[in-house]
ZAMARGU-4260 file (C-alpha; in steps of 0.2 Angstrom, whole numbers, plus 5000, padded with zeros to 4 digits):
<rodrens>
0) 5000/5000/5000 | 5007/5017/4995 | 5009/5031/5008 | 5002/5044/4996 | 4988/5046/4983
5) 4988/5058/4969 | 4971/5063/4963 | 4971/5065/4944 | 4952/5063/4941 | 4942/5072/4954
10) 4923/5069/4954 | 4914/5083/4945 | 4898/5086/4953 | 4884/5089/4941 | 4876/5106/4943
15) 4862/5115/4933 | 4868/5133/4938 | 4885/5134/4929 | 4895/5131/4944 | 4910/5120/4943
20) 4913/5108/4957 | 4928/5096/4956 | 4929/5086/4972 | 4947/5079/4974 | 4944/5071/4991
25) 4928/5067/5000 | 4912/5056/5000 | 4909/5057/4981 | 4927/5055/4975 | 4936/5044/4988
30) 4923/5039/5000 | 4930/5047/5015 | 4918/5056/5027 | 4930/5065/5038 | 4936/5079/5026
35) 4932/5085/5008 | 4942/5096/4997 | 4935/5103/4981 | 4941/5115/4967 | 4926/5127/4963
40) 4922/5140/4950 | 4907/5151/4953 | 4901/5160/4937 | 4897/5178/4937 | 4880/5182/4944
45) 4878/5165/4952 | 4870/5162/4969 | 4863/5147/4979 | 4850/5146/4993 | 4854/5149/5011
50) 4860/5134/5020 | 4864/5128/5038 | 4877/5115/5036 | 4882/5102/5049 | 4900/5103/5045
55) 4913/5117/5046 | 4918/5125/5029 | 4934/5133/5025 | 4935/5144/5009 | 4951/5150/5000
60) 4949/5162/4986 | 4961/5160/4972 | 4954/5173/4960 | 4939/5184/4958 | 4927/5188/4973
65) 4914/5179/4982 | 4900/5186/4993 | 4895/5178/5010 | 4879/5181/5019 | 4882/5175/5036
70) 4868/5177/5050 | 4862/5193/5042 | 4880/5200/5039 | 4887/5202/5021 | 4905/5200/5018
75) 4915/5200/5002 | 4932/5190/5000 | 4945/5193/4987 | 4959/5183/4980 | 4971/5178/4993
80) 4958/5179/5007 | 4950/5164/5017 | 4936/5161/5029 | 4930/5148/5041 | 4912/5146/5043
85) 4907/5135/5058 | 4894/5121/5057 | 4877/5126/5062 | 4879/5144/5054 | 4866/5150/5042
90) 4875/5156/5026 | 4872/5160/5008 | 4886/5160/4995 | 4885/5170/4979 | 4895/5179/4966
95) 4886/5194/4961 | 4901/5201/4952 | 4905/5202/4933 | 4920/5189/4933 | 4921/5171/4939
100) 4927/5167/4956 | 4939/5152/4958 | 4941/5145/4975 | 4945/5130/4986 | 4933/5123/4998
105) 4937/5112/5012 | 4924/5104/5023 | 4926/5095/5040 | 4918/5083/5040 | 4916/5080/5022
110) 4902/5089/5012 | 4886/5079/5012 | 4870/5084/5003 | 4860/5076/5017 | 4869/5088/5030
115) 4870/5104/5020 | 4852/5109/5025 | 4848/5120/5010 | 4833/5131/5011 | 4820/5131/4997
120) 4821/5146/4986
</rodrens>
């Protein structure tokens, strides 16, 4: 058994909103439930519904900007900035800007559709 694993074929999560999600490690790609790491690209003028995940989520912005609505407070992060959003926090992610936003998302425990608790729009 090797002491490392190079991910060359991340699981591409099917979306219908133009967002790219390439999960390198996590439930869908490697079957692990303790952590997920995904490369994301949010297209211009993209948003998703509010959610209250049962996992911590860390976001590192590579390029562009991303907006966060967290418990009634609105924040914008730019390239080189990062944020931790703790489990149980009501949050909405969006990119209301004119350029795509590329970022890395790390979830601990791993992202799980059954534990993201998205609200109906």
